[in-house]
C-alpha positions as CSV (number, residue, x, y, z in Angstrom):
1,M,-11.2,-14.9,6.2
2,A,-8.5,-14.2,3.3
3,L,-11.2,-12.9,1.4
4,L,-12.8,-10.9,3.5
5,L,-9.6,-9.4,5.4
6,A,-8.2,-9.0,1.1
7,G,-11.8,-6.8,0.7
8,L,-10.9,-4.6,3.5
9,A,-7.7,-4.2,2.6
10,M,-9.0,-3.2,-0.9
11,F,-11.1,-0.1,-0.6
12,G,-8.1,2.2,0.1
13,P,-6.4,1.5,-3.1
14,F,-9.9,1.5,-5.1
15,S,-10.1,5.4,-3.7
16,I,-6.8,6.1,-5.3
17,D,-6.5,4.3,-8.4
18,T,-10.5,4.4,-9.8
19,I,-10.1,8.6,-10.2
20,F,-7.1,8.1,-12.6
21,P,-9.0,7.9,-15.6
22,A,-11.3,11.5,-14.6
23,F,-7.9,13.3,-14.3
24,T,-8.8,14.8,-17.5
25,Q,-12.4,15.3,-17.0
26,L,-11.4,17.2,-13.7
27,E,-9.5,19.4,-15.0
28,Q,-12.1,20.5,-17.4
29,R,-15.1,20.3,-15.1
30,L,-13.3,21.8,-11.9
31,H,-11.7,24.3,-14.0
32,A,-8.2,23.0,-12.4
33,D,-4.5,22.4,-13.3
34,P,-3.3,19.6,-13.6
35,V,-0.9,19.9,-10.7
36,A,-3.9,20.9,-8.6
37,I,-5.9,17.9,-9.5
38,Q,-2.8,15.5,-8.6
39,Q,-3.4,16.9,-5.3
40,T,-6.8,14.5,-4.8
41,V,-4.1,11.8,-4.5
42,S,-1.6,13.3,-2.5
43,I,-3.9,14.6,0.4
44,Y,-6.0,11.6,0.6
45,L,-2.5,9.7,1.2
46,L,-1.4,12.3,3.5
47,F,-4.5,11.8,5.9
48,Y,-4.5,8.1,5.3
49,G,-1.1,8.4,6.7
50,L,-1.6,10.5,9.7
51,M,-5.0,8.2,10.7
52,S,-3.2,5.1,10.1
53,L,-1.4,5.9,13.6
54,A,-4.7,5.7,15.3
55,H,-6.3,2.8,13.7
56,G,-4.0,0.0,15.3
57,P,-4.0,1.7,18.7
58,L,-7.5,2.1,18.6
59,S,-8.2,-1.9,17.9
60,D,-5.8,-2.7,20.6
61,A,-8.1,-0.8,22.9
62,W,-11.6,-1.1,21.9
63,G,-11.1,-4.5,19.6
64,R,-11.0,-5.1,15.9
65,R,-14.4,-5.4,14.6
66,R,-16.0,-2.2,16.4
67,V,-12.9,-0.2,14.8
68,I,-13.2,-1.6,10.8
69,L,-16.9,-0.7,11.0
70,G,-16.7,2.5,12.5
71,G,-14.0,3.0,9.8
72,L,-16.6,2.1,7.3
73,V,-19.5,4.0,7.9
74,L,-17.3,7.2,7.6
75,F,-15.6,6.0,4.6
76,I,-19.3,5.9,3.1
77,G,-20.0,9.3,4.1
78,A,-17.0,10.6,2.9
79,S,-17.7,9.0,-0.6
80,I,-21.2,10.8,-0.8
81,G,-19.4,13.6,0.2
82,C,-17.2,13.6,-2.9
83,A,-19.9,12.2,-5.6
84,L,-21.6,15.2,-4.7
85,S,-18.7,18.0,-4.6
86,R,-18.5,20.5,-7.3
87,D,-15.5,22.4,-6.7
88,L,-12.0,21.2,-5.9
89,P,-11.6,22.6,-2.3
90,T,-14.9,20.8,-1.4
91,L,-13.4,17.5,-2.9
92,L,-10.1,17.7,-1.3
93,L,-12.4,17.9,1.8
94,F,-14.3,14.7,1.6
95,R,-11.3,13.0,-0.1
96,A,-9.3,13.9,3.5
97,L,-12.2,12.4,5.1
98,Q,-12.1,9.5,2.5
99,G,-8.1,9.0,3.8
100,V,-8.8,9.5,7.7
101,S,-10.9,6.4,7.3
102,A,-9.8,4.0,4.4
103,G,-6.4,2.3,5.9
104,V,-8.6,0.8,8.7
105,G,-9.2,-2.1,6.5
106,V,-5.4,-2.9,5.8
107,I,-4.0,-1.8,9.3
108,V,-6.2,-3.4,11.7
109,G,-6.5,-6.4,8.7
110,R,-3.2,-7.6,9.6
111,A,-3.3,-7.4,13.1
112,V,-6.5,-9.7,12.8
113,I,-4.3,-12.0,10.9
114,R,-1.4,-12.2,13.3
115,D,-4.1,-12.5,16.1
116,L,-4.9,-16.0,14.5
117,F,-2.7,-17.3,12.9
118,H,1.5,-17.8,14.1
119,G,4.7,-18.4,12.0
120,H,4.5,-20.4,8.6
121,D,0.6,-20.1,8.7
122,A,0.5,-16.4,9.3
123,Q,2.8,-15.8,6.1
124,R,0.7,-17.8,3.9
125,L,-2.2,-15.8,5.2
126,M,-0.7,-12.6,4.8
127,S,0.3,-13.7,1.3
128,Q,-3.2,-15.1,0.5
129,V,-4.8,-11.5,1.6
130,S,-1.8,-10.1,-0.5
131,M,-2.8,-11.7,-3.4
132,I,-6.1,-11.0,-3.6
133,F,-5.5,-7.5,-2.5
134,G,-3.1,-7.1,-5.4
135,V,-6.3,-7.4,-7.7
136,A,-7.7,-4.1,-6.2
137,P,-4.9,-1.4,-8.3
138,A,-5.0,-3.6,-11.5
139,I,-8.8,-3.1,-11.6
140,A,-9.7,-0.2,-10.1
141,P,-8.5,2.3,-12.9
142,I,-10.3,-0.4,-15.4
143,I,-13.7,0.2,-13.6
144,G,-13.1,3.8,-13.6
145,G,-12.8,3.8,-17.2
146,W,-15.6,1.9,-17.8
147,L,-18.0,4.1,-15.5
148,L,-16.6,7.2,-17.3
149,A,-17.4,5.3,-20.5
150,T,-21.3,5.2,-20.0
151,G,-21.3,9.2,-19.9
152,A,-22.6,9.6,-16.7
153,G,-19.3,11.7,-15.3
154,W,-16.7,11.5,-12.6
155,P,-19.5,11.0,-9.5
156,L,-20.3,7.8,-10.7
157,I,-16.8,6.7,-9.3
158,F,-17.7,7.7,-5.8
159,W,-20.9,6.2,-6.1
160,F,-19.1,2.9,-7.2
161,L,-17.2,3.3,-3.8
162,V,-20.2,3.9,-1.8
163,G,-21.7,0.6,-3.0
164,F,-18.3,-1.1,-2.8
165,A,-17.9,-0.2,0.6
166,T,-21.6,-0.5,2.0
167,L,-21.0,-4.2,0.5
168,L,-18.1,-4.5,2.8
169,L,-19.8,-3.4,5.6
170,V,-22.4,-6.2,5.1
171,C,-20.0,-8.6,4.9
172,T,-17.9,-7.4,8.1
173,V,-21.3,-7.5,10.4
174,L,-22.3,-11.0,9.0
175,G,-18.9,-12.6,9.0
176,L,-16.0,-11.0,10.8
177,P,-15.9,-12.2,14.3
178,E,-13.8,-10.1,17.3
179,T,-10.1,-11.8,17.5
180,H,-9.2,-9.3,20.1
181,P,-10.8,-10.1,23.4
182,P,-11.1,-7.5,25.9
183,A,-9.1,-9.3,28.2
184,A,-6.0,-8.9,25.8
185,R,-6.6,-5.1,25.2
186,T,-4.6,-2.1,26.1
187,P,-6.2,0.8,27.4
188,L,-6.2,4.2,25.6
189,H,-3.9,6.6,27.8
190,A,-2.7,9.6,26.0
191,G,0.8,9.1,27.8
192,R,1.4,6.0,27.6
193,L,0.5,5.6,23.8
194,L,3.5,8.4,23.1
195,R,6.0,6.2,25.0
196,D,5.1,3.3,23.1
197,Y,4.6,5.5,19.7
198,R,8.3,6.5,20.4
199,R,9.6,3.2,21.9
200,I,9.0,1.3,19.0
201,G,8.3,3.9,16.4
202,L,12.4,5.2,16.8
203,S,13.6,1.8,17.5
204,P,16.3,1.0,15.0
205,R,15.2,-2.1,14.2
206,F,11.5,-0.8,13.4
207,L,13.1,2.0,11.4
208,R,15.5,-0.4,8.9
209,L,12.5,-2.7,8.6
210,A,9.7,-0.6,7.9
211,G,12.1,1.6,5.7
212,A,13.0,-1.7,3.6
213,G,9.5,-1.9,2.7
214,G,8.6,1.6,2.6
215,F,11.5,2.7,0.3
216,T,11.2,-0.6,-2.1
217,F,7.6,-0.3,-2.9
218,G,8.4,3.6,-3.6
219,G,9.8,1.9,-6.6
220,V,6.7,0.3,-7.9
221,F,4.4,3.1,-6.7
222,L,6.0,5.6,-8.6
223,Y,4.5,4.1,-11.4
224,I,1.2,4.0,-10.0
225,A,1.4,7.8,-8.9
226,S,2.3,8.6,-12.4
227,A,0.0,6.6,-14.3
228,P,-2.1,9.3,-16.1
229,V,1.3,10.8,-17.6
230,M,2.8,7.4,-17.7
231,V,-0.1,6.3,-19.9
232,M,-1.5,8.8,-21.7
233,Q,1.5,10.8,-22.8
234,H,4.4,8.5,-22.6
235,L,2.8,5.4,-24.1
236,G,0.6,7.4,-26.1
237,L,-2.8,5.2,-24.7
238,G,-6.2,6.4,-23.9
239,E,-8.1,6.6,-20.6
240,G,-9.8,3.1,-21.1
241,D,-6.2,1.9,-21.3
242,F,-4.8,2.1,-18.2
243,A,-4.6,-1.5,-17.7
244,W,-1.2,-2.0,-20.1
245,L,0.4,-0.3,-16.9
246,F,-1.6,-1.9,-14.0
247,I,-2.5,-5.4,-15.0
248,P,1.6,-5.8,-15.2
249,T,2.5,-3.9,-12.5
250,I,0.1,-5.5,-9.9
251,G,0.2,-8.8,-11.3
252,G,3.5,-9.1,-10.3
253,L,2.5,-7.8,-6.9
254,T,0.1,-10.7,-6.6
255,L,2.7,-13.3,-8.4
256,G,5.2,-12.8,-5.5
257,A,2.7,-12.7,-2.8
258,F,1.6,-16.2,-4.5
259,L,5.3,-17.0,-4.4
260,S,5.8,-16.4,-1.1
261,G,2.5,-18.4,0.5
262,R,4.1,-21.4,-1.3
263,M,7.5,-20.8,0.0
264,A,6.9,-20.9,3.4
265,G,7.8,-23.2,5.6
266,K,10.1,-24.6,2.5
267,A,12.6,-21.7,1.9
268,T,14.0,-19.5,5.0
269,P,12.6,-15.9,5.1
270,K,16.3,-14.7,4.4
271,V,16.2,-16.7,0.8
272,Q,13.1,-15.1,0.1
273,V,13.9,-11.3,0.7
274,R,17.1,-12.5,-1.5
275,L,15.1,-13.7,-4.4
276,G,12.9,-10.3,-4.3
277,Y,15.8,-8.3,-4.1
278,W,17.5,-9.9,-7.1
279,L,14.4,-9.5,-9.5
280,I,14.2,-5.9,-8.4
281,L,17.9,-5.6,-9.4
282,L,16.9,-6.9,-12.8
283,S,13.7,-4.8,-12.9
284,A,15.8,-1.9,-12.3
285,V,18.7,-2.8,-15.0
286,S,16.2,-3.3,-17.7
287,N,14.1,-0.8,-17.1
288,L,17.2,1.8,-17.4
289,A,18.4,0.0,-20.4
290,Y,15.1,0.0,-22.5
291,T,14.6,3.8,-21.7
292,L,18.1,4.7,-22.8
293,A,18.0,2.5,-26.0
294,V,14.5,3.8,-28.0
295,A,13.5,7.3,-28.3
296,R,10.1,6.6,-27.3
297,I,8.8,3.9,-25.1
298,S,5.9,1.4,-25.7
299,V,4.0,-1.5,-24.7
300,P,4.9,-4.2,-23.7
301,W,8.4,-3.5,-23.2
302,A,7.9,-0.7,-21.2
303,V,6.0,-2.3,-18.3
304,V,7.9,-5.8,-18.1
305,P,10.5,-4.3,-15.6
306,I,7.8,-3.0,-13.6
307,F,6.2,-6.6,-13.4
308,L,9.6,-8.0,-12.4
309,G,10.1,-5.1,-9.9
310,G,6.2,-5.8,-8.6
311,T,6.8,-9.7,-8.5
312,G,10.0,-8.9,-6.1
313,M,7.6,-6.8,-3.9
314,G,5.3,-9.2,-3.6
315,L,8.2,-11.9,-2.3
316,I,9.5,-9.2,0.0
317,F,6.7,-7.6,1.9
318,P,4.8,-10.7,3.9
319,I,8.3,-11.0,5.6
320,L,8.8,-7.6,6.1
321,A,5.1,-7.1,7.3
322,L,4.9,-9.8,10.0
323,S,8.8,-8.8,11.7
324,V,7.6,-5.7,12.0
325,I,4.4,-6.7,13.9
326,D,6.2,-9.1,15.8
327,L,8.3,-6.2,17.5
328,A,5.4,-5.8,19.8
329,P,3.4,-8.8,20.3
330,L,1.2,-7.4,22.7
331,Q,0.4,-4.3,20.9
332,R,0.1,-5.7,17.4
333,G,-2.4,-3.1,16.0
334,L,0.5,-0.1,17.3
335,A,3.1,-1.8,15.6
336,S,0.8,-2.2,12.4
337,S,0.0,1.5,12.2
338,L,3.5,2.6,12.7
339,Q,4.4,0.6,9.8
340,M,1.6,1.6,7.6
341,F,2.7,5.4,8.5
342,V,5.9,4.8,7.2
343,Q,4.8,3.2,4.0
344,L,2.1,5.9,3.1
345,M,4.5,9.3,4.2
346,I,6.6,7.7,1.5
347,N,3.8,7.0,-1.1
348,T,2.4,10.8,0.2
349,L,6.3,12.3,-0.9
350,V,6.0,10.0,-3.9
351,A,3.0,11.0,-5.3
352,G,2.9,14.6,-4.0
353,V,6.9,16.0,-5.0
354,V,8.8,12.8,-6.9
355,S,5.9,11.9,-9.2
356,P,5.0,15.2,-10.3
357,L,9.0,16.2,-10.5
358,L,9.9,12.9,-12.5
359,S,7.2,12.1,-14.7
360,D,8.2,14.3,-17.3
361,T,10.2,11.9,-18.9
362,P,10.5,7.9,-18.5
363,L,14.1,8.2,-17.8
364,H,13.8,10.1,-14.8
365,L,10.9,7.6,-14.0
366,A,13.4,5.1,-14.2
367,F,15.9,6.7,-12.5
368,G,13.7,7.3,-9.8
369,A,12.5,4.0,-9.2
370,T,15.6,2.7,-9.4
371,G,17.0,5.2,-6.3
372,F,14.0,4.1,-4.3
373,F,14.7,0.3,-4.5
374,L,18.6,1.2,-3.7
375,V,17.6,2.9,-0.6
376,G,15.4,0.2,0.2
377,W,17.8,-2.5,-0.1
378,L,20.8,-0.7,1.7
379,L,18.1,-0.8,4.8
380,W,17.9,-4.2,4.2
381,R,21.2,-5.0,4.3
382,W,21.8,-2.8,7.1
383,E,19.1,-5.1,9.0
384,R,21.0,-8.1,8.1
385,R,24.5,-6.9,9.2
386,S,23.6,-5.7,12.7
387,Y,21.1,-8.7,13.4
388,R,24.6,-10.6,12.5
389,R,26.4,-8.4,15.1
390,Q,24.1,-9.2,17.8
391,S,24.3,-13.1,16.8
392,R,28.2,-13.0,17.6
393,M,27.5,-11.2,21.2
394,P,28.4,-13.4,24.1
395,V,25.0,-12.9,25.8
396,A,21.8,-14.0,24.0
397,S,19.9,-12.1,21.7
398,P,16.3,-12.0,21.6
399,T,14.6,-14.6,19.1
400,P,14.4,-12.7,15.6
401,A,11.3,-12.1,13.9
402,A,10.3,-13.5,10.7
403,G,12.3,-11.1,8.7
404,A,15.5,-11.8,10.4
């Protein structure tokens, strides 16, 4: 189950990262400037985020398996359209369709985990999925570089995505059971759905927890979104050298997820999150110190702070994700959708606005990552203080979710 759910979560990151090595070729073949090519990531993330609001409620109403299968079929069609595109507007259109469908695996997959498991078991499975899923962004640009090295051109990257999604479709048909039976489903009513979105999405606790995870990850994602500039300009490496950035980045996220799974039941969630933010603080300080100390950054020292930040984020993420889902026990799909929406809107802001503004120098990137980390930590501290205030009230408060 961990392998299948991780695979379903992987085709989203694959859609982002495999095309990074092809940016230069896309500029030449499609006669577009670098900022325009960057929008192939931004528009994908925008539609990914917007549609993330629908995947969870659809799975609450129709079942998890049916929604995942429909998303995979749509993604395959969109990837074929990308491969056959011969101008930038057409490519952007099909990238938007990819974004519409690509989030179904990770969003509905989180609800599947919570359908099947509770407590420490859920945290362990979430950590296992995060570990395997974390491999995707690390190997995706490497695969993209290998595919370009064949001389077949950038469309081969999208044909690879067609093949990968088709394999997932077959595995899902054969191996994924329905975990949300008809008796537990929530009918789709527009008015009720909007009320539920408003009730959960505007609740202070949701905003604090989802914002803490979203902004903290934004500090790591800033480097992922800036990968072409970071690798080929600031580090002076080539199209086949994206591993120097992505292996430490995703390796840190994977290590953090592994540690979170090992610590489940042995350390409190509060202790795990605290340790994660201490690692993130060390990452931010060392990153700023290094970029200020040298005239030109180089590997491996430039990526060590990113590795530390990823490890901290990997420790924090399973706790925050389960905490958000537990805010709505009867509508886990909807809660997962809202959390992913917040994350992806922050990612879209990073890829479409912050990265183009700050990627001109390594120092600007370091300050930007530190700013995102700081906002995420402040939101977490706000959540902790709010919980402590409620605990001191004479009237009994609801049982806190895992992250509290």
